[in-house]
Residue frames as qw, qx, qy, qz and C-alpha x, y, z in Angstrom:
[[0.503, 0.170, 0.331, 0.780, 25.41, 73.17, 30.12],
 [0.011, 0.681, 0.263, -0.684, 24.90, 76.88, 30.19],
 [0.528, 0.684, 0.430, 0.263, 23.43, 78.42, 27.04],
 [0.383, -0.167, 0.116, 0.901, 25.35, 81.26, 25.36],
 [0.014, -0.527, -0.511, -0.679, 22.16, 82.67, 23.95],
 [0.173, -0.116, 0.330, -0.921, 20.21, 85.40, 25.58],
 [0.322, 0.286, 0.811, -0.397, 16.78, 84.44, 27.03],
 [0.514, 0.577, 0.096, -0.627, 14.94, 86.34, 24.30],
 [0.359, 0.462, -0.701, -0.406, 16.84, 84.46, 21.58],
 [0.060, -0.042, 0.990, -0.120, 16.13, 81.10, 23.24],
 [0.423, 0.427, 0.584, -0.545, 12.43, 81.91, 23.45],
 [0.487, 0.578, -0.244, -0.607, 12.37, 82.92, 19.75],
 [0.299, 0.381, -0.841, -0.240, 13.99, 79.59, 18.79],
 [0.167, -0.033, -0.976, 0.138, 12.48, 77.11, 21.21],
 [0.389, -0.578, -0.545, -0.466, 9.26, 78.83, 22.16],
 [0.366, -0.665, 0.224, -0.611, 8.02, 80.30, 25.39],
 [0.750, -0.471, 0.335, -0.321, 9.23, 78.47, 28.45],
 [0.985, 0.118, 0.035, 0.123, 11.49, 76.03, 26.57],
 [0.288, -0.805, 0.460, 0.239, 15.23, 75.73, 26.78],
 [0.569, 0.574, -0.556, -0.194, 17.89, 74.35, 24.47],
 [0.952, -0.053, -0.297, 0.061, 19.27, 70.82, 24.69],
 [0.186, -0.836, 0.438, -0.274, 21.69, 70.60, 27.59],
 [0.115, 0.423, -0.890, 0.122, 22.86, 66.98, 27.73],
 [0.498, -0.136, -0.841, -0.161, 21.66, 63.50, 28.68],
 [0.173, -0.230, -0.740, 0.608, 20.94, 64.26, 32.33],
 [0.276, 0.269, 0.174, -0.906, 18.64, 67.08, 31.58],
 [0.468, 0.054, -0.640, -0.607, 17.02, 65.02, 28.78],
 [0.354, -0.216, -0.902, 0.122, 16.07, 62.34, 31.32],
 [0.013, 0.358, 0.554, -0.751, 14.53, 64.92, 33.70],
 [0.344, 0.239, -0.166, -0.892, 12.71, 66.62, 30.96],
 [0.418, -0.039, -0.815, -0.399, 11.31, 63.29, 29.68],
 [0.216, -0.321, -0.843, 0.374, 9.92, 62.54, 33.14],
 [0.128, 0.360, 0.279, -0.881, 8.33, 65.96, 33.30],
 [0.389, 0.160, -0.474, -0.774, 6.78, 65.54, 29.88],
 [0.344, -0.191, -0.912, -0.112, 5.31, 62.17, 30.89],
 [0.056, -0.398, -0.669, 0.625, 3.70, 63.80, 33.90],
 [0.276, 0.366, -0.056, -0.887, 2.19, 66.46, 31.62],
 [0.307, 0.087, -0.777, -0.542, 1.03, 63.78, 29.21],
 [0.009, -0.257, -0.932, 0.254, -1.23, 62.05, 31.69],
 [0.326, 0.513, 0.382, -0.697, -3.99, 64.73, 31.49],
 [0.364, 0.426, -0.492, -0.667, -3.70, 64.60, 27.69],
 [0.129, 0.034, -0.982, -0.135, -4.26, 60.86, 27.79],
 [0.205, 0.405, 0.743, -0.491, -7.53, 61.36, 29.56],
 [0.373, 0.515, -0.063, -0.769, -8.70, 63.67, 26.72],
 [0.472, 0.338, -0.646, -0.496, -8.21, 60.91, 24.13],
 [0.211, -0.065, 0.942, -0.252, -9.37, 58.07, 26.30],
 [0.510, 0.420, 0.676, -0.327, -12.12, 56.14, 24.63],
 [0.422, 0.674, -0.225, -0.563, -11.53, 57.62, 21.20],
 [0.931, 0.288, 0.218, 0.047, -11.40, 55.36, 18.22],
 [0.570, -0.391, 0.405, 0.598, -7.85, 54.89, 16.95],
 [0.291, 0.643, -0.316, -0.634, -6.81, 56.70, 13.73],
 [0.609, 0.135, 0.747, 0.227, -7.57, 54.81, 10.58],
 [0.019, 0.124, -0.515, -0.848, -7.67, 55.61, 6.88],
 [0.480, 0.481, 0.601, -0.422, -11.18, 56.15, 5.59],
 [0.086, -0.106, 0.683, 0.717, -12.30, 55.83, 1.98],
 [0.608, 0.398, 0.294, -0.621, -15.46, 56.48, -0.03],
 [0.435, 0.477, -0.626, -0.438, -13.98, 54.50, -2.95],
 [0.778, 0.084, -0.602, -0.158, -13.64, 50.96, -1.69],
 [0.505, -0.539, 0.587, -0.333, -13.18, 48.44, 1.11],
 [0.662, 0.214, -0.699, -0.168, -12.26, 44.80, 1.33],
 [0.717, -0.403, 0.450, -0.346, -12.95, 41.87, 3.56],
 [0.428, -0.265, 0.850, 0.152, -11.96, 38.21, 3.34],
 [0.564, 0.374, 0.734, 0.047, -14.75, 37.21, 0.93],
 [0.422, 0.762, 0.417, 0.261, -14.94, 40.31, -1.26],
 [0.290, -0.175, 0.048, 0.940, -13.63, 43.67, -2.47],
 [0.174, 0.797, 0.573, -0.084, -16.31, 46.35, -2.79],
 [0.286, -0.036, 0.224, 0.931, -15.85, 49.28, -5.16],
 [0.266, -0.048, -0.088, -0.959, -18.38, 52.08, -4.92],
 [0.669, 0.002, 0.387, -0.634, -20.83, 49.61, -3.47],
 [0.863, 0.323, -0.260, -0.288, -20.26, 46.90, -6.14],
 [0.807, -0.317, 0.487, 0.108, -18.72, 43.51, -5.40],
 [0.191, 0.672, -0.547, -0.462, -15.87, 43.50, -8.00],
 [0.238, -0.114, 0.952, 0.155, -15.98, 39.71, -8.37],
 [0.436, 0.560, 0.665, -0.233, -19.69, 39.88, -9.18],
 [0.326, 0.791, -0.128, -0.502, -18.99, 42.66, -11.71],
 [0.023, 0.484, -0.797, -0.361, -16.41, 40.46, -13.52],
 [0.289, 0.122, 0.949, -0.022, -18.67, 37.44, -13.40],
 [0.439, 0.667, 0.467, -0.380, -21.48, 39.42, -14.94],
 [0.667, 0.450, 0.389, 0.448, -19.25, 40.34, -17.85],
 [0.024, 0.999, -0.005, -0.046, -18.34, 43.96, -17.04],
 [0.797, 0.333, -0.083, 0.497, -14.88, 44.93, -18.36],
 [0.525, -0.178, -0.183, 0.812, -12.01, 47.24, -17.42],
 [0.037, 0.282, 0.176, 0.942, -13.58, 50.33, -18.93],
 [0.507, -0.630, -0.472, -0.351, -16.83, 49.69, -17.09],
 [0.683, -0.462, -0.368, 0.429, -14.78, 49.61, -13.87],
 [0.362, 0.062, -0.029, 0.930, -13.12, 52.86, -14.71],
 [0.261, -0.534, -0.330, -0.734, -16.55, 54.50, -14.86],
 [0.697, -0.591, -0.405, -0.040, -17.48, 52.99, -11.50],
 [0.660, -0.219, -0.255, 0.672, -14.12, 53.97, -9.98],
 [0.257, -0.002, -0.005, 0.966, -14.11, 57.59, -11.09],
 [0.306, -0.228, -0.231, -0.895, -17.85, 58.36, -11.55],
 [0.293, 0.038, 0.789, -0.539, -19.59, 55.82, -9.31],
 [0.692, 0.379, 0.183, -0.587, -21.81, 54.69, -12.11],
 [0.619, 0.088, 0.733, 0.269, -22.22, 51.92, -14.71],
 [0.125, 0.425, -0.336, -0.831, -21.87, 53.38, -18.23],
 [0.790, 0.458, 0.126, -0.388, -24.09, 52.77, -21.26],
 [0.871, 0.082, 0.384, 0.296, -22.68, 50.28, -23.78],
 [0.527, 0.759, 0.090, 0.373, -21.76, 53.13, -26.15],
 [0.243, -0.911, 0.294, -0.160, -19.97, 54.99, -23.42],
 [0.799, -0.367, 0.454, 0.144, -17.98, 51.84, -22.63],
 [0.792, 0.409, 0.300, 0.339, -17.13, 51.44, -26.29],
 [0.252, 0.922, -0.060, 0.287, -15.91, 55.02, -26.53],
 [0.439, -0.795, 0.414, -0.060, -13.66, 54.73, -23.49],
 [0.873, -0.099, 0.434, 0.201, -12.32, 51.46, -24.76],
 [0.621, 0.702, 0.146, 0.317, -11.54, 53.08, -28.09],
 [0.023, 0.940, -0.211, 0.267, -9.65, 55.88, -26.32],
 [0.642, -0.635, 0.431, 0.002, -7.71, 53.77, -23.85],
 [0.877, 0.220, 0.307, 0.298, -6.40, 51.64, -26.71],
 [0.461, 0.785, -0.011, 0.414, -5.05, 54.82, -28.34],
 [0.319, -0.883, 0.262, -0.222, -3.51, 55.83, -25.02],
 [0.956, -0.248, 0.097, 0.123, -1.58, 52.58, -24.54],
 [0.681, -0.218, 0.296, 0.633, 1.54, 53.50, -26.55],
 [0.296, 0.931, 0.048, -0.208, 2.85, 56.44, -28.50],
 [0.765, 0.538, -0.156, 0.316, 5.98, 55.01, -30.02],
 [0.665, -0.048, -0.284, 0.689, 9.34, 56.43, -28.94],
 [0.110, -0.837, -0.105, -0.526, 7.84, 59.48, -27.26],
 [0.030, -0.669, 0.494, -0.554, 9.02, 60.94, -23.98],
 [0.776, -0.404, 0.330, -0.355, 7.60, 58.32, -21.59],
 [0.982, 0.173, -0.009, 0.068, 9.08, 55.46, -23.58],
 [0.544, 0.621, -0.332, 0.457, 12.47, 57.12, -24.00],
 [0.249, -0.652, 0.468, -0.541, 12.75, 58.09, -20.34],
 [0.909, -0.256, 0.225, -0.239, 11.66, 54.62, -19.22],
 [0.910, 0.330, -0.117, 0.220, 14.31, 53.11, -21.45],
 [0.266, 0.681, -0.421, 0.537, 17.01, 55.50, -20.16],
 [0.551, -0.555, 0.423, -0.458, 16.09, 54.59, -16.61],
 [0.990, -0.032, 0.108, -0.086, 16.22, 50.87, -17.43],
 [0.696, 0.542, -0.330, 0.334, 19.73, 51.31, -18.88],
 [0.083, -0.664, 0.521, -0.529, 20.77, 52.30, -15.36],
 [0.431, -0.027, -0.890, 0.149, 19.83, 48.78, -14.16],
 [0.345, -0.191, 0.386, -0.834, 17.03, 50.22, -12.07],
 [0.317, 0.246, 0.878, -0.261, 14.11, 48.12, -10.80],
 [0.115, 0.381, 0.736, 0.548, 11.47, 47.70, -13.50],
 [0.122, -0.823, -0.551, 0.061, 8.79, 49.58, -11.56],
 [0.289, -0.666, 0.012, 0.688, 11.26, 52.48, -11.11],
 [0.228, -0.086, 0.581, 0.777, 11.94, 52.65, -14.86],
 [0.006, -0.594, -0.722, -0.355, 8.19, 52.56, -15.69],
 [0.238, -0.822, -0.380, 0.351, 7.61, 55.29, -13.01],
 [0.306, -0.422, 0.225, 0.823, 10.28, 57.44, -14.56],
 [0.114, 0.221, 0.671, 0.699, 8.39, 57.37, -17.84],
 [0.160, -0.750, -0.639, -0.052, 5.09, 58.27, -16.15],
 [0.322, -0.692, -0.155, 0.627, 6.82, 61.30, -14.58],
 [0.292, 0.041, 0.436, 0.850, 7.37, 62.62, -18.14],
 [0.032, -0.712, -0.613, -0.340, 3.72, 63.71, -18.24],
 [0.249, -0.315, -0.291, 0.868, 3.68, 67.38, -17.38],
 [0.241, 0.716, 0.370, -0.541, 1.98, 70.58, -18.35],
 [0.263, 0.606, -0.435, -0.612, 3.37, 70.49, -21.85],
 [0.288, 0.150, -0.905, -0.274, 3.58, 66.81, -22.76],
 [0.360, -0.364, -0.852, -0.109, 0.13, 65.22, -22.42],
 [0.027, -0.035, 0.394, -0.918, -1.42, 68.20, -20.64],
 [0.271, -0.459, -0.774, -0.342, -4.92, 66.65, -20.37],
 [0.300, -0.616, -0.569, 0.454, -5.55, 68.27, -16.97],
 [0.127, -0.372, 0.040, 0.919, -4.53, 71.73, -18.22],
 [0.123, -0.153, -0.650, -0.734, -6.70, 71.30, -21.30],
 [0.307, -0.548, -0.775, -0.069, -9.72, 70.33, -19.27],
 [0.267, -0.589, -0.368, 0.668, -9.25, 73.24, -16.85],
 [0.076, -0.157, 0.321, 0.931, -8.98, 75.62, -19.83],
 [0.240, -0.311, -0.665, -0.635, -12.23, 74.61, -21.52],
 [0.348, -0.583, -0.715, 0.167, -14.10, 74.35, -18.20],
 [0.209, -0.440, -0.209, 0.848, -13.07, 77.87, -17.24],
 [0.122, 0.096, -0.358, -0.921, -14.42, 79.32, -20.54],
 [0.318, -0.383, -0.793, -0.350, -17.57, 77.21, -20.51],
 [0.309, -0.584, -0.598, 0.454, -18.34, 78.44, -16.98],
 [0.089, -0.349, 0.028, 0.933, -17.68, 81.98, -18.18],
 [0.159, -0.177, -0.645, -0.726, -20.03, 81.44, -21.17],
 [0.317, -0.559, -0.766, -0.028, -22.80, 80.50, -18.76],
 [0.262, -0.572, -0.356, 0.691, -22.18, 83.58, -16.57],
 [0.006, 0.407, -0.203, -0.891, -21.99, 85.98, -19.56],
 [0.654, 0.510, 0.442, -0.341, -24.77, 84.27, -21.58],
 [0.212, 0.618, -0.573, -0.495, -22.47, 83.41, -24.47],
 [0.959, 0.190, 0.048, -0.205, -22.84, 80.60, -26.95],
 [0.861, -0.213, 0.294, 0.356, -20.06, 78.17, -27.79],
 [0.613, 0.568, 0.186, 0.517, -18.99, 80.09, -30.87],
 [0.065, -0.932, 0.027, -0.356, -18.82, 83.38, -29.03],
 [0.654, -0.704, 0.276, 0.022, -16.89, 82.06, -26.04],
 [0.872, 0.055, 0.263, 0.410, -14.47, 80.22, -28.34],
 [0.419, 0.738, 0.062, 0.525, -13.71, 83.47, -30.15],
 [0.365, -0.884, 0.166, -0.241, -13.10, 85.12, -26.74],
 [0.851, -0.397, 0.273, 0.209, -10.75, 82.33, -25.67],
 [0.760, 0.344, 0.199, 0.514, -8.77, 82.51, -28.93],
 [0.144, 0.876, 0.005, 0.461, -8.54, 86.33, -28.80],
 [0.512, -0.817, 0.223, -0.144, -7.33, 86.31, -25.17],
 [0.884, -0.243, 0.302, 0.263, -4.86, 83.51, -25.57],
 [0.671, 0.463, 0.178, 0.550, -3.32, 84.85, -28.76],
 [0.040, -0.925, 0.010, -0.378, -3.26, 88.35, -27.24],
 [0.588, -0.739, 0.325, -0.057, -1.22, 87.03, -24.34],
 [0.340, 0.628, -0.695, -0.083, 1.00, 84.95, -26.51],
 [0.556, -0.246, 0.740, -0.289, -0.19, 81.71, -24.88],
 [0.189, 0.095, -0.894, -0.396, -0.44, 78.38, -26.73],
 [0.711, -0.076, 0.088, -0.693, -3.95, 77.09, -27.10],
 [0.327, -0.204, 0.918, -0.094, -4.07, 73.54, -25.86],
 [0.674, 0.354, 0.593, -0.262, -5.72, 70.94, -28.08],
 [0.635, 0.765, -0.031, -0.103, -4.13, 72.01, -31.36],
 [0.835, 0.047, 0.150, 0.527, -0.93, 70.95, -33.06],
 [0.219, -0.690, 0.144, 0.675, 1.65, 73.72, -33.51],
 [0.512, 0.754, -0.139, -0.386, 2.11, 75.28, -36.90],
 [0.277, 0.591, -0.728, -0.207, 3.63, 72.94, -39.47],
 [0.224, -0.072, 0.959, -0.161, 2.33, 69.67, -37.92],
 [0.693, 0.244, -0.016, -0.678, -0.32, 68.10, -40.13],
 [0.547, 0.269, -0.744, -0.274, -1.33, 64.76, -41.53],
 [0.058, -0.054, 0.907, -0.413, -2.36, 63.08, -38.24],
 [0.447, -0.273, -0.568, -0.635, -5.76, 61.47, -38.96],
 [0.364, -0.230, -0.854, 0.293, -6.27, 60.06, -35.49],
 [0.079, 0.251, 0.437, -0.860, -7.82, 63.15, -33.78],
 [0.476, 0.118, -0.290, -0.822, -10.37, 63.47, -36.63],
 [0.530, -0.074, -0.822, -0.197, -11.20, 59.79, -36.22],
 [0.163, -0.215, -0.743, 0.612, -11.77, 60.31, -32.52],
 [0.316, 0.204, 0.113, -0.920, -14.28, 63.06, -33.35],
 [0.575, 0.067, -0.553, -0.600, -16.11, 60.76, -35.82],
 [0.408, -0.097, -0.893, 0.163, -16.11, 57.88, -33.38],
 [0.028, 0.238, 0.591, -0.770, -17.69, 60.02, -30.64],
 [0.439, 0.195, -0.151, -0.864, -20.28, 61.30, -33.14],
 [0.559, 0.039, -0.724, -0.401, -21.16, 57.84, -34.34],
 [0.380, -0.197, -0.852, 0.302, -21.56, 56.45, -30.83],
 [0.301, -0.768, -0.394, -0.406, -23.61, 59.44, -29.73],
 [0.637, -0.528, -0.306, 0.471, -21.18, 60.41, -26.94],
 [0.345, 0.245, 0.070, 0.903, -20.08, 63.70, -28.52],
 [0.207, -0.793, -0.542, 0.187, -21.41, 66.59, -26.48],
 [0.032, 0.998, 0.052, -0.018, -20.69, 70.24, -25.65],
 [0.513, -0.639, 0.421, 0.389, -16.99, 69.58, -25.12],
 [0.596, 0.213, 0.623, 0.460, -16.70, 68.05, -28.62],
 [0.273, 0.848, 0.386, 0.240, -18.62, 71.04, -30.06],
 [0.239, -0.948, 0.097, 0.188, -16.53, 73.55, -28.10],
 [0.590, -0.358, 0.516, 0.507, -13.26, 72.01, -29.37],
 [0.493, 0.467, 0.557, 0.478, -14.51, 72.31, -32.96],
 [0.048, 0.967, 0.231, 0.097, -15.47, 75.95, -32.32],
 [0.456, -0.758, 0.277, 0.374, -11.99, 76.69, -30.87],
 [0.595, -0.039, 0.573, 0.562, -10.37, 75.21, -33.96],
 [0.327, 0.727, 0.494, 0.348, -12.66, 77.24, -36.25],
 [0.153, -0.982, -0.081, 0.080, -11.98, 80.45, -34.36],
 [0.535, -0.555, 0.412, 0.486, -8.19, 79.96, -34.44],
 [0.527, 0.160, 0.620, 0.559, -8.15, 79.11, -38.13],
 [0.202, 0.888, 0.386, 0.146, -10.38, 82.11, -38.93],
 [0.254, -0.918, 0.155, 0.263, -7.82, 84.41, -37.37],
 [0.544, -0.354, 0.578, 0.495, -4.92, 82.64, -39.04],
 [0.517, 0.513, 0.593, 0.344, -6.69, 82.76, -42.39],
 [0.109, 0.982, 0.154, 0.015, -6.94, 86.56, -42.22],
 [0.355, -0.799, 0.404, 0.269, -3.23, 86.64, -41.40],
 [0.637, 0.605, -0.436, -0.192, -2.39, 84.45, -44.37],
 [0.189, -0.472, 0.844, -0.171, -1.19, 81.62, -42.16],
 [0.429, 0.041, -0.862, -0.268, -1.73, 77.90, -42.56],
 [0.727, -0.425, -0.192, -0.504, -4.49, 75.97, -40.85],
 [0.129, -0.411, 0.815, -0.387, -3.91, 74.37, -37.47],
 [0.687, -0.107, -0.639, -0.329, -5.19, 70.84, -36.78],
 [0.722, -0.571, 0.156, -0.358, -6.45, 69.15, -33.57],
 [0.239, 0.422, -0.850, 0.205, -4.10, 66.98, -31.55],
 [0.527, -0.225, -0.819, 0.015, -4.92, 64.06, -29.24],
 [0.120, -0.168, -0.552, 0.808, -5.17, 66.38, -26.27],
 [0.365, 0.124, -0.027, -0.922, -8.02, 68.25, -27.92],
 [0.619, -0.013, -0.607, -0.498, -9.72, 65.24, -29.51],
 [0.570, -0.181, -0.786, 0.158, -9.35, 62.71, -26.73],
 [0.109, -0.058, -0.493, 0.861, -9.54, 65.35, -23.99],
 [0.460, -0.011, -0.057, -0.886, -12.89, 66.65, -25.20],
 [0.675, -0.085, -0.656, -0.326, -14.17, 63.04, -25.65],
 [0.449, -0.098, -0.769, 0.445, -13.19, 62.14, -22.13],
 [0.114, 0.062, 0.343, -0.930, -14.89, 65.25, -20.70],
 [0.585, -0.040, -0.323, -0.743, -18.05, 64.38, -22.63],
 [0.657, -0.116, -0.743, -0.053, -17.95, 60.95, -21.04],
 [0.595, -0.741, -0.182, -0.253, -18.05, 62.60, -17.63],
 [0.799, -0.193, -0.209, 0.530, -14.45, 62.29, -16.53],
 [0.193, -0.954, 0.019, 0.230, -12.84, 65.27, -14.84],
 [0.429, 0.806, -0.396, 0.094, -9.55, 66.68, -16.14],
 [0.313, -0.593, 0.705, -0.233, -7.84, 65.03, -13.22],
 [0.819, 0.029, 0.547, -0.172, -9.47, 61.65, -13.80],
 [0.759, 0.649, -0.044, -0.030, -8.63, 61.87, -17.53],
 [0.177, 0.778, -0.587, 0.140, -4.98, 62.48, -16.72],
 [0.538, -0.386, 0.711, -0.236, -4.93, 59.56, -14.31],
 [0.871, 0.263, 0.387, -0.151, -6.48, 57.18, -16.84],
 [0.612, 0.752, -0.241, 0.026, -4.10, 58.26, -19.62],
 [0.053, -0.713, 0.670, -0.200, -1.11, 57.83, -17.35],
 [0.714, -0.187, 0.630, -0.239, -2.27, 54.43, -16.09],
 [0.877, 0.422, 0.222, -0.063, -2.77, 53.08, -19.61],
 [0.442, 0.800, -0.396, 0.093, 0.53, 54.53, -20.85],
 [0.450, -0.599, 0.644, -0.158, 2.25, 52.57, -18.01],
 [0.901, 0.118, 0.416, -0.035, 1.54, 49.39, -19.87],
 [0.671, 0.722, -0.063, 0.160, 3.33, 50.67, -22.91],
 [0.029, -0.831, 0.508, -0.225, 6.26, 51.92, -20.82],
 [0.752, -0.353, 0.544, -0.117, 6.48, 48.44, -19.23],
 [0.894, 0.360, 0.232, 0.129, 6.88, 46.79, -22.63],
 [0.413, 0.843, -0.239, 0.250, 9.56, 49.36, -23.61],
 [0.375, -0.718, 0.547, -0.212, 11.46, 48.77, -20.35],
 [0.855, -0.113, 0.506, 0.003, 11.46, 44.98, -20.83],
 [0.763, 0.620, 0.044, 0.177, 12.60, 45.44, -24.45],
 [0.122, 0.874, -0.388, 0.266, 15.47, 47.60, -23.25],
 [0.587, -0.546, 0.573, -0.171, 16.44, 45.11, -20.51],
 [0.895, 0.118, 0.428, 0.039, 16.37, 42.19, -22.98],
 [0.607, 0.784, -0.067, 0.110, 18.33, 44.04, -25.66],
 [0.803, -0.383, 0.125, 0.439, 21.93, 42.93, -25.11],
 [0.596, 0.508, 0.179, 0.596, 23.21, 45.10, -27.91],
 [0.039, -0.864, 0.020, -0.502, 23.00, 48.18, -25.73],
 [0.780, -0.602, -0.067, 0.155, 24.78, 46.64, -22.74],
 [0.418, 0.689, -0.356, 0.473, 28.04, 48.40, -21.81],
 [0.576, -0.205, -0.547, 0.571, 30.31, 48.18, -18.76],
 [0.232, -0.869, -0.401, 0.177, 29.20, 50.66, -16.19],
 [0.251, -0.842, 0.054, 0.475, 30.42, 54.21, -16.82],
 [0.446, -0.239, 0.555, 0.661, 31.99, 53.69, -20.26],
 [0.410, 0.732, 0.524, 0.146, 29.21, 55.12, -22.51],
 [0.398, -0.245, 0.162, 0.869, 31.10, 57.73, -24.47],
 [0.299, 0.872, 0.375, -0.102, 29.90, 60.95, -26.05],
 [0.615, 0.144, 0.193, 0.751, 32.13, 62.65, -28.60],
 [0.094, -0.409, -0.100, 0.902, 32.57, 66.42, -29.05],
 [0.094, -0.170, -0.615, -0.764, 30.33, 66.27, -32.17],
 [0.382, -0.605, -0.664, -0.215, 27.38, 65.89, -29.78],
 [0.409, -0.524, -0.372, 0.647, 28.59, 68.64, -27.46],
 [0.199, 0.791, 0.332, 0.473, 27.30, 72.21, -27.90],
 [0.475, -0.826, -0.144, 0.267, 29.11, 73.87, -24.97],
 [0.026, -0.924, 0.344, 0.163, 32.26, 75.99, -24.66],
 [0.782, 0.475, -0.393, 0.094, 35.22, 74.59, -26.70],
 [0.846, -0.272, -0.231, 0.395, 38.00, 72.84, -24.82],
 [0.063, 0.903, -0.191, 0.380, 40.09, 75.43, -22.93],
 [0.543, 0.257, -0.626, 0.498, 43.21, 75.25, -20.74],
 [0.597, -0.697, -0.386, 0.099, 42.92, 75.09, -17.00],
 [0.139, 0.842, -0.252, 0.457, 44.59, 78.28, -15.61],
 [0.501, 0.092, -0.666, 0.545, 47.25, 77.84, -12.94],
 [0.419, -0.703, -0.562, 0.118, 45.76, 78.37, -9.48],
 [0.400, -0.398, -0.119, 0.817, 48.07, 81.30, -8.90],
 [0.003, 0.064, 0.360, 0.931, 46.34, 83.11, -11.74],
 [0.010, -0.540, -0.834, 0.109, 42.89, 82.62, -10.30],
 [0.019, -0.703, -0.307, 0.641, 42.30, 86.31, -9.67],
 [0.016, -0.344, 0.467, 0.814, 43.29, 87.17, -13.24],
 [0.182, -0.119, -0.820, -0.529, 40.63, 84.93, -14.78],
 [0.031, -0.461, -0.812, 0.356, 37.91, 85.10, -12.14],
 [0.114, -0.376, -0.347, -0.852, 34.78, 87.12, -13.00],
 [0.013, 0.243, 0.705, -0.667, 32.97, 88.25, -9.84],
 [0.089, -0.488, -0.676, -0.545, 29.25, 88.70, -10.32],
 [0.217, -0.574, -0.556, 0.560, 28.46, 90.77, -7.26],
 [0.129, 0.668, 0.376, 0.629, 26.27, 93.71, -8.34],
 [0.260, -0.231, -0.403, 0.847, 26.64, 97.00, -6.46],
 [0.282, 0.279, 0.026, -0.918, 23.94, 98.95, -8.35],
 [0.699, 0.416, 0.447, -0.372, 20.70, 98.22, -10.14],
 [0.539, 0.718, -0.334, -0.286, 22.46, 98.86, -13.49],
 [0.000, -0.503, 0.864, -0.002, 25.21, 96.42, -12.51],
 [0.525, 0.058, 0.793, -0.305, 22.66, 93.84, -11.60],
 [0.709, 0.576, 0.164, -0.372, 20.77, 94.27, -14.89],
 [0.438, 0.689, -0.543, -0.197, 23.91, 93.85, -16.94],
 [0.189, -0.342, 0.905, -0.170, 24.95, 90.85, -14.88],
 [0.645, 0.230, 0.608, -0.401, 21.60, 89.30, -15.28],
 [0.669, 0.652, -0.134, -0.331, 21.69, 89.69, -19.05],
 [0.225, 0.595, -0.770, -0.037, 25.11, 88.03, -19.13],
 [0.361, -0.184, 0.868, -0.285, 24.02, 85.16, -16.95],
 [0.740, 0.371, 0.345, -0.442, 21.05, 84.44, -19.13],
 [0.553, 0.641, -0.472, -0.246, 23.48, 83.70, -21.96],
 [0.058, -0.391, 0.909, -0.132, 24.89, 80.78, -19.97],
 [0.780, -0.056, -0.392, -0.485, 22.85, 77.76, -21.03],
 [0.750, -0.122, -0.634, 0.145, 22.23, 75.11, -18.44],
 [0.194, 0.159, -0.518, 0.818, 22.46, 77.57, -15.54],
 [0.127, -0.593, -0.768, 0.208, 18.77, 78.06, -15.01],
 [0.062, -0.437, -0.140, 0.886, 18.89, 81.84, -15.51],
 [0.242, 0.126, -0.453, -0.848, 17.01, 81.75, -18.79],
 [0.053, -0.339, -0.939, 0.000, 14.19, 79.44, -17.62]]
């Protein structure tokens, strides 16, 4: 089959010296040629060890599974618990008894958060008759950079603590800098509830627990300084006090225990999966929500879009159509402003 492309075009698409597909006969010939070329390549890899996954975390044989050098069966038989294993898994060390108690305290708080996003999304996925693991996974995917942003929180405080060391600032000074810069840029300061949310005693209890067990460190102190700096600014502006949330309280406690922002996020998500699992099974067992497929109705009272409107005859298409092609920069700007008014289009994200 003769190509209709010019040689330069073929070379740009297929690479130097290569030609486009031309049919079965040529494919056979090309395959034989490639096999002849492959023989010298085989000599290059001759004697090499085959590819295999390698890990610094664990390995297993018939008699044992070894995690960071420890036989997991021996760990269990010695009485070490799940939270001890989390330290070994993510930090390659056995924690002190108080560190284990603090992590146990936190993971229990992470298990469930009522009908929050992970639970609701897991239940919605379960209503679609999905496999249970898919429904649980859907809930875990709810964790992002706004809901449960433990990774972002950790990166924020680490950035400013590193800066404090470079600039020779104490915690109070660097907290004031963080607050000034974040508020100046209109950015939300992670670790604090938004204005108007108050009355949650759990974050304060987390602080007290860490202090009583002796695991509260510089991250705990930095979180307190951030809260003080924010509320000092708000007090001057006549605004109400902001309170810590679980991202700030638990996030700082996890960092003080030696877990990275990424490890913290992983642990929170893993523990929340248990709660999502219970929500999924509850939804699957609740027969009161069962409906024939596709008949779940939603009335206009729950609809916020354009009111019902007649479908124009196809012959009148050009009369009602609104082309959005912009010919000038001003046209584009006007069109863009109009498009941003259309909710659900993505233009206002």
